[in-house]
N, C-alpha and C positions, 0 to 999 in steps of 0.2 A: 464885279458881279456874276463873269457868268460863271465862274468856279464855285461860288458859295449857292446857284442855282443847281451845277451840277451834284454839292454836297448833301447839302437839300435833299433832293431827287431821290439818290443814292438811299440818306436814314430813312426817308419814308417807303422807295418797294423793304429798302429789306425789313423796316414791320411790318409790313402789310405781310411780305410775304409769312412771317414770323406768326403773326394774327392768325392770319388764311391757317395755320396748320393746324394752330390749337383749336379748330373751328369745327373745322373736318373733321381731325381725327376722333376726339372726344364730340357731341354730343349736349345741345344745349339742353340741362335738365329742365327749363322751361319756355318755348320760342316769346315768351313779353318782350316785347322790350330789348328784342335781340342785336337792333342798330344802336341801342344806346351801349347793350350790353360792349359788342366791340369795340366802339368808341373808350370804354373804363379800359379794355385790355390796350388799345394800340399805342393809350396816351400816354402813358409811365414810360415804356419802351421808348418813343418817339424821343422824352425827354430825356431820358439818362443814355439814351443812339446823340444826340446832340451835345447835351453836356461831355460825355465821353467825346465823339470827336472830334471839339474842337478845345478839347488838353486842357479839362478847367476839373476834372478826375479823373484817376490813373486806371487801368482794366481790366483789374480788381472785384474795386467799386461796382465796375462799368457791367462785368461780368456777374455779378452774386448779384448787381438791383436786376434786373433784367431775367435773372431764374426765379432771382424769388419773387418776381409783380407776378410772372407767366402762371405759376405755381402757386401762388395765392389766390388769382383768376378761379385758376382750372375747379381747388379747392372747391370754392363757394357758388362755380356757375356751371359747374362742365359734370357730366356724367364721367364710367368710370373709377377704378380703381387710382387710392391715393398713390403705391406706388408705380404704376403709371404713368401719373399728371407729373412727378419730379424728375420719371426720364426722361421722355416728349422734352420736359423745360429745359434741361444739359444736355437735350441732341440739339434741339433748336441750335446752338448755342457753340458744342464741340463742331457742328458743320461750317459755319461760320469761318471758323479756323480754320477747319479742314477744307477746304476752300480756298478761301485767300492765303493762304500759304503758298502752295504750288502758282495758281495765279501770278504773283507776285515773282518766284523765282524766275516762274516761264519765261515773265515778258523782260525780268532784268537780264537773263543771258540774249533771248532773242536783241534789246535793243542794245546795249551794250552800255549801263548803266545801270547805277549799285542800289540797292532792293531800298535804301534809304531813301536815295532822289526821287522813288517812286514814293515811297509811303507820305514822303514829307512837304513836297514842292510839287504843285502843280505843271499837269505836261500831260501832255498823251496819249502818253502809255499810261500814267495815271489812267485817265479816261476810258482808258480801254482799260485798265486793270480792274476797276470797277463794275463798267457793263458785261464781262467774263460771268467776273466774281459774281454778282447776283443772277445774272441766267442758270449759270449752276447754280445755283442754290435754291436756284424756285425747281427745278430738274427735279435735285435733290429732295425735297419736301413731294414732289409730286409723285415718287414713288415710292416715298413711305405710306404715303394716303394709297397708294395705287395699294401697294402690299398689305395694306390695314383693309382695306375692301374684299382683299384675296382669300385670306385666310383669319382668322382667329384665333391670336394667342393666349394663354391662359396657363402664366408660372404663377411657381408657388410666392409664398414669402424668399424661404434664402434663394432659388433663382435671380429673384428678384433684387435683392439685396447685388449679389455679384452683379448683374447686368449697369444696374444703380454705379456699381462702386468701381467699373470698366469706363462707362461711360465720362463719368467724372474727372477718372482718370486721363482719358483721353482729353477731353476740355484744357484740363492740368497742362498736359506734354502741346498742345495748339499751344497754349497761350506762352511758353515759356518760349517754343519754336518759334514764336512773335516776336520776343523779344530781343534772342538771339540774333533771328537775320533784319531786324531794320534799325539794326545796334543798341540795344537798353544798357542801363546801369549794372554793376553787378555782374555777368555773364559770364563769369567764373561758379558765381552758386545755381545759376540756374540752371548752368551744366552737370553740376551735381542732382540737385533735385531731378532733373530731366534724368537722367540713368538712373537714380529711384523711381521714381514715376514707371519706367518700365519694367524695371525688374517686379516694380507689382505687376502687373497688367500679367504680367510671361505670368506671377504666379496663382490672380484670378481666373487666367485663362486653360490652366494645367487645373485648379480645380473645380472648372463647366465643366473641360474635357472631360473628368472624369464622373461630374455627375451625369451626362452621357451617355456613355459608357455605363455606369450602370444599368441606368435607367434602359438600354441597349441588350444589357442582358435580361434584364425581368421582362422584357418583352420577348423576347426570343426564349426564355422558359415554359413564361403566357401560353405562347407559339404548340412549344412540344408538348404543353399539358394538355392543352387542346386536341392537338393530335394522336394524343393517349388516353383519351377521352371514347376520343373517334373508336380507335382502334377497338377497346374495352367492349365500345356498345355493340360493333360489328360479331363483336366477339360471343356479346349475351345470344344475342341475335344467330350467332350459328347453333348456340349451345339447343336455344330453342325450335330450332328448325330441328338438328337432331329430335332433341325428346319427340317431339310431334311425329315424326317417324317411324321410333317406334313403340306411340302409342298407338298406329294405325295399323301397325304390323299386327299389334300387340293385340291389337283390339278383331285382326282378320286371320292370325290366328288360330281361332277358336273354328270359325265357317272351315277353315281347306280341314286341321283335320278331322274336323266332324264330315267334312264330303268321303273324303280315302276312306274312312273307316267302313262309311256307308257304299263306300264302291268295291269295297274287300270284302266284307259281306255277302253283295252282289253279288262278288269274286268275276270281278270286271278289272282282274288284278292289271293288264296290261293299258287298261284309264287311270288306274289306280297311279302306276307309280309317273306316265305319263305327267298328269296333276300334281304330281308332289315335284316334278323336274321343272316347273312352269312357275311353281310357288317359290323353290326353289332359287333362278333364278329375276325374276320379280325380288325377291330380297336382295337378291345382291345390286343389280338396278339400285335398286331404295335409297342401299348403307354401303359404300366398301370399306369396309377395313382393312387399311395399311398399317397403321401401328395401335398397340395393345398397348399403353406403357402405365405404367405407376399414377401417372394425372390423366383424370378425366379431361381436363380442360384443354390439355393440349392436346390428349388426341382427337376430340372435336373439331381444337383447330389444324392439325397436321392433317386428317383425315378429310377433312374442308376442303382446304387450300388442296389436295393433292387431287383430290376427286376431281375437281375445277380445271388443274391443267392435265390431268385423262382425256377430258372435254376436249381440249381443245386438243386431245394429237401427240399430248408431250409422254413419252415415258417416265415412267416414276420411280426413284428407288431409293429408300429409307431404312433408315439400318439406328436403332437403338442401343447400345451395348452395356447401358447402368441405367437406373433408376434414376430419378431427374429426382432431387433437389426439393423438397416442402414450401421453401423458403423462397424457393426458384421460378415459381411457379409464372404471376404474374409479368412479369419481367419477360420470363423466356414467350411466352405466350403472345406481348406485343413485336419480344423481337423476331418472332418466326415471322408471325404476319405482314411485318413491312417488309422481308425478306428471299420469302414464299409469292406475295406479290408483284416485287420489284422481278423475280428468274421465271415468274410465268410472263407479266411482258414480256421480258426482253426473247423469249422463248419462240413466244406469239408471233414473233416479226422477223424468227428465222424463216428462208427460205425451205430452206432441208425440212431433215428427222431433229428432231429435239427434243433433248432427258436435263434433268432435275435430278439433282443427287444430293443428297440431303441426311447428314450422320453425327450424335450428339453419344458422346462419351467422355469420361473421365479423365484426364491424365495429366498426373505429375498436381495432383494440390487444387485441379483448375476441370471445371466445364467446357468442354467446345463444343462450340456447332458451329458445322463445316458445311457449307453449302457450296454445289456450282453448278451452272446452268450455262445452256450452250448459247450463243452471242452472234448477229448476224454479219458484224466487222467487231473489230475494234473499239471496250469505248473508252479504256483508259486515253489510250493516243491522244482523240480530240477532246474528251471531257474530262482533264487533272481529280477538275473541283467537284466529277461527279454532281453536276446542276441538274433539276430534274428539265427533260423539256418537255415538259407541258406546257400549254397556255398559261395556266396560273398557276403563276409562282411564289403565290402569297401558302393556298393551302394546300401544292405538291410539295417535293423536294425535301420534304421532314424524316423519309423513312430512315435513308442512314447515319443525319443526324441523330432521331433518337435510339437507335441501336449503341451508335458510339457516348453517348453518354450512357446510355444502360454500362458497356463495359466497363466505364469510368469507373461510374456507383458501383461496382464490385471490383473496383483497384484488377481489373481487365487489360486486355486491349479487341483492337478487331484490326484486323491486316488484310486486303482487295488488292487484289492480283491479277492476273489471267492468263491462262495455261492452255491451247491445244482447242483453242477456238472454246475456250470455256471460262467464264465470269466464274472468279470467286470467292466466296466472305467469309475466311476464320476469326471467330469472335472464340476468347476466353475470356470466362468469370473463373473470379477465385469464390473455391467454397469458402464461405465462412463457419 
């Protein structure tokens, strides 16, 4: 009599946990008659479990009936997507086999009795297994509910198919191992089926990992595009600032010439010369022209960056040996913005005199950009991956990655090395 009570208690506990998972994971479409709806879900699970536990039906019938009962109930009474309802229905019973088998095997090893005896005979070992397995089942469902509240998942239809296939195969594997462990019939065929299922699971994992890899690559590409867009906005702002400075100078130029003319007419030559020198000095401070290449876009970028460097007390050297290919202007502007920003930041950390050396030239069918800058200490010795040192890892650390992508798009290369307290970036872009 006591064993019958234990078995029924185990069945009731198992069905209550399964019912609880489904009701808490999803929400009822309507709270009317919620207790009656809970009974409608619990009753078929309990009846099917009783029939399966006492040998009146095989395991396949038991699994399919329980999964189907949960799925139909979820579709009729619960909120959520069809695919997710099917997944949770399968997970509910995949968990049972994933938990029961290790518990039975562990108890068999500890107690020195066979798994067949634990499954089929009334014993203390079986009672302990029932208690541990139901407790672990409850904890596993509680973890699922906690993750559900922690984060909402939004999968596409294809992703749901892959996930459901993986869980369904896991359920079949658990059932197959259960049959083998408990000494069921036709174990040779079950071994073959289990091997095939494992191979299918490997394929599903591969497909899913490939989808994750593609999604990760798309996310990285999006980040790079956002970064390049930010650089483009900065360049437009720099050009606008340069234009405004030139407009102001053009406006002031008339007044300065007029003033100098009046001083000359009044034969105040010394004052005229002094005034002219002041105007020239003011002009040099307003816009310092370091380069005057064939590209107005690059002129604005390079002059702005080198002006910033000079204002920070950094010595600068710039040499452009050839005309800049027009089709490279945009990519070169992004590349130079990134590299010069990194160079300026490194030089600002140096305690001694720092310098930046920029050389751009054609070399054997390639356009070469070579930037050297002073570094306070070796960068590559402590950071081979050249990761950003800034706290905001999401919005920083994309500079060299963007440069590498630009080099790859031109079938070129990027080389990074150190020499004589200098950090050197050498980029080669193939001229198409």
